[in-house]
Every structure is written in structure tokens, then in C-alpha cells.
C-alpha positions as CSV (number, residue, x, y, z in Angstrom):
1,M,85.4,76.5,121.5
2,S,87.3,74.0,123.5
3,S,91.0,73.5,122.9
4,K,90.6,69.8,124.0
5,R,88.4,69.1,121.0
6,H,88.0,65.5,120.1
7,S,91.1,64.2,121.9
8,M,89.1,64.0,125.0
9,L,86.2,61.9,123.8
10,P,85.7,58.6,125.6
11,P,86.5,55.6,123.5
12,V,83.6,53.9,121.8
13,S,82.7,50.5,123.5
14,S,82.5,47.7,120.8
15,G,80.8,45.3,123.2
16,P,82.1,42.2,125.2
17,K,85.6,40.9,124.5
18,P,85.1,37.4,122.9
19,P,87.5,34.4,123.5
20,V,89.7,34.1,120.5
21,Q,91.9,31.4,118.9
22,F,94.2,32.6,116.3
23,S,96.7,30.8,114.2
24,S,100.2,32.4,114.5
25,S,100.2,33.2,110.8
26,I,97.2,35.4,110.5
27,V,97.2,39.1,109.8
28,I,94.6,41.2,111.8
29,A,94.4,44.8,111.7
30,D,94.6,46.8,115.0
31,S,91.4,48.6,114.0
32,A,89.4,45.4,113.3
33,V,86.4,45.0,115.7
34,L,85.9,41.8,117.4
35,T,82.9,41.5,119.8
36,G,80.6,38.9,121.4
37,T,80.7,36.1,123.9
38,H,81.4,33.0,121.9
39,P,84.8,32.0,120.5
40,I,86.2,33.5,117.4
41,T,88.7,31.1,115.6
42,I,90.8,32.3,112.7
43,H,92.9,29.7,110.9
44,S,96.4,30.0,109.2
45,E,97.3,32.8,106.6
46,S,93.8,34.5,106.9
47,V,93.6,38.4,106.7
48,V,91.2,40.7,108.6
49,H,91.3,44.2,107.2
50,P,91.0,47.4,109.1
51,R,87.4,48.2,110.3
52,A,86.3,44.6,109.6
53,R,83.8,43.4,112.3
54,L,83.6,39.9,113.5
55,D,80.7,39.4,115.9
56,S,80.2,36.3,118.0
57,L,77.3,37.5,120.1
58,A,74.8,34.9,118.5
59,G,77.4,32.1,118.3
60,R,80.9,30.8,117.3
61,V,82.6,32.5,114.4
62,T,85.1,30.2,112.5
63,I,87.2,31.7,109.7
64,G,89.0,29.1,107.6
65,R,92.5,28.9,106.1
66,R,93.5,31.7,103.6
67,C,90.3,33.7,104.0
68,V,90.2,37.7,103.5
69,V,87.7,39.7,105.4
70,H,87.7,43.3,103.8
71,E,87.0,46.7,105.3
72,R,83.6,47.3,106.8
73,A,82.6,43.7,106.2
74,T,80.6,42.0,109.0
75,V,80.8,38.3,109.8
76,G,78.4,37.2,112.4
77,A,75.9,40.0,112.3
78,V,72.6,39.5,114.0
79,G,69.9,39.2,111.5
80,A,67.1,41.7,110.5
81,S,64.9,40.0,113.2
82,G,67.1,41.3,115.9
83,R,66.8,38.0,117.8
84,V,69.9,36.6,119.1
85,T,69.9,32.8,119.3
86,E,72.7,30.3,119.7
87,A,74.0,30.1,116.0
88,A,77.4,30.0,114.4
89,V,79.0,31.3,111.3
90,T,81.6,29.3,109.3
91,L,83.8,30.6,106.5
92,A,85.5,27.5,104.9
93,D,89.1,27.9,103.4
94,Y,89.8,30.5,100.6
95,V,86.6,32.6,101.2
96,T,86.7,36.3,100.5
97,V,84.2,38.7,102.1
98,E,84.5,41.9,100.3
99,V,84.0,45.6,101.3
100,G,80.8,46.2,103.2
101,A,79.3,42.8,102.9
102,A,77.4,41.2,105.7
103,V,77.2,37.4,106.6
104,E,74.5,37.0,109.3
105,A,74.7,34.5,112.2
106,G,72.4,31.4,112.2
107,D,74.3,28.3,111.4
108,T,75.5,30.1,108.2
109,F,78.0,28.4,106.0
110,I,80.0,29.8,103.3
111,G,81.9,27.0,101.2
112,E,85.4,26.9,100.2
113,G,86.6,29.3,97.5
114,T,83.4,31.4,97.6
115,V,83.5,35.3,97.0
116,V,80.9,37.3,98.9
117,G,80.9,40.5,96.8
118,V,81.0,44.3,97.8
119,G,77.9,45.1,99.7
120,A,76.3,41.7,99.6
121,K,74.2,40.2,102.2
122,V,74.0,36.5,103.3
123,G,71.0,35.9,105.6
124,A,71.0,33.8,108.8
125,G,71.2,30.1,108.3
126,A,72.1,30.2,104.6
127,V,74.4,27.6,103.1
128,I,76.6,28.7,100.2
129,G,78.3,26.0,98.2
130,K,82.0,25.8,97.0
131,H,83.5,28.2,94.6
132,C,80.3,30.3,94.3
133,T,80.4,34.0,93.5
134,L,77.7,36.5,94.9
135,T,78.2,39.6,92.8
136,P,78.0,43.1,94.4
137,H,74.9,43.8,96.3
138,T,73.5,40.4,96.0
139,E,71.1,39.3,98.9
140,I,70.8,35.6,99.8
141,A,67.8,34.9,101.8
142,A,67.8,33.6,105.4
143,G,67.9,29.6,105.1
144,E,68.6,29.6,101.4
145,V,70.9,26.9,100.0
146,V,73.1,28.0,97.0
147,P,74.7,24.9,95.0
148,D,78.4,24.7,94.4
149,F,79.8,26.9,91.4
150,T,76.8,29.1,91.3
151,V,77.3,32.7,90.3
152,V,74.4,34.9,91.9
153,Y,73.7,38.4,90.4
154,S,72.1,41.2,92.3
155,N,69.0,41.2,90.1
156,G,68.4,37.4,91.2
157,M,69.6,35.8,88.1
158,R,71.9,32.8,88.4
159,R,74.2,30.6,86.4
160,T,76.5,27.7,86.9
161,D,80.3,28.6,86.7
162,K,81.6,26.1,84.2
163,R,85.1,27.8,83.6
164,G,86.9,25.2,85.8
165,V,89.2,28.0,87.4
166,A,88.8,27.1,91.2
167,E,92.5,26.2,91.5
168,L,93.7,29.3,89.8
169,K,91.2,31.6,92.0
170,N,92.9,29.9,95.1
171,K,96.4,30.5,93.8
172,G,95.5,34.2,93.1
173,L,94.0,34.7,96.6
174,A,97.2,33.1,98.1
175,R,99.2,35.7,96.1
176,Q,96.9,38.4,97.3
177,I,97.5,37.4,100.9
178,D,101.2,37.5,100.5
179,V,100.9,41.2,99.4
180,L,98.4,42.1,102.3
181,R,100.9,40.6,104.9
182,R,103.4,43.3,103.9
183,I,101.0,46.2,103.9
184,I,98.5,45.8,106.7
185,P,100.1,46.1,110.3
186,S,99.0,43.1,112.2
187,N,98.2,43.2,116.0
188,P,96.8,39.9,117.1
189,A,97.9,40.4,120.7
190,K,95.3,43.2,121.0
191,F,92.5,40.8,120.8
192,A,94.0,38.0,123.1
């Protein structure tokens, strides 16, 4: 058995290096993966966790203010068809994309305060309204429109969230971001 073992393996290529525009107040983990050819913009106080993937191969990726993209989540994924067309992805302010979730490229829009749950998938060209909740493992079809304040369950059931807690959720997310700033080592210069 070789004594060099895994230390001599070549680095894994993550694809082309995209042009980036970052606010000075973001937190982006060194092990996040940014790839593609179109611009990736991340606005103030947003957090990109380790092993999160932002892919701008199909089009621009824009992440709003105070968003959180968790581990193994993908924003800008190429859809199941495998076709790469000129198509953007936009996350409005206060959006959370949880662990293992995927938001496909295709002029896809996620509205302010929306939570994309663990392992959920948002198809290309979907438009998700403000303050929606996509529960874990929910699938939103390509091109589907989800109205504001909708809770979508993985079994396809839906309801309107009438609790009126949007402002409280935003304040809670801001507190979470304050904690993440202290525990996730950030290295935006790596991606410039």
C-alpha cells in the first residue's frame, strides 16, 4: 500500500469560476462551491454554508439580503432535462434554502421570507410567493406558481398561512445569521 495515500489525489474541479459580486457583510464558507459562467451576486448579511453549491452555468444567480443557503443545498441547478438555457435564479430577501434542497435555474424566483425545506426541489421557472413554506421533500413543478403565504406539504396538500408571523420569522432569521457569523469561518476572497 502506498504511503502517499489520499494526500496526492488531484483536486476535484468544480467547473468554471463565475464572476462574483459580494456585499462586504456576507458569510461564505471556504468549502462552498461556486461554479458557472454568469454572475453570482450575494447581498448584505447573507450566509452560504459549507458545501452549499451556487451554480450560474444556466444564468445569473442573485441572493438577496439576509438569506441562508444551508449545507448541500444547490441554487441554480440545471433541471432534469439537462438543457442549459439562459435562465436566472433569484432569491429575494430573508429566504432560507435548507439542507439538501435544490432550486433549479430557469427564471426561477423565490419570494421574500420563504423557506425551502430540507430536501425540497423547486423546478425550473417556478415562482414562489412571499412568506411561503415548502416542507421537507416537497417538489414544486417546473413553471408552477405558488401564491404568497402558502404552506406546501410533501404529499401535495396546501394551505394558506394565516398566522401573521412574517415579521417574527424575519427577526428570528436575523438572530440566526448573527450566530452563524460567529461559527462559520468566512472566506469571500477565495471566490473573487
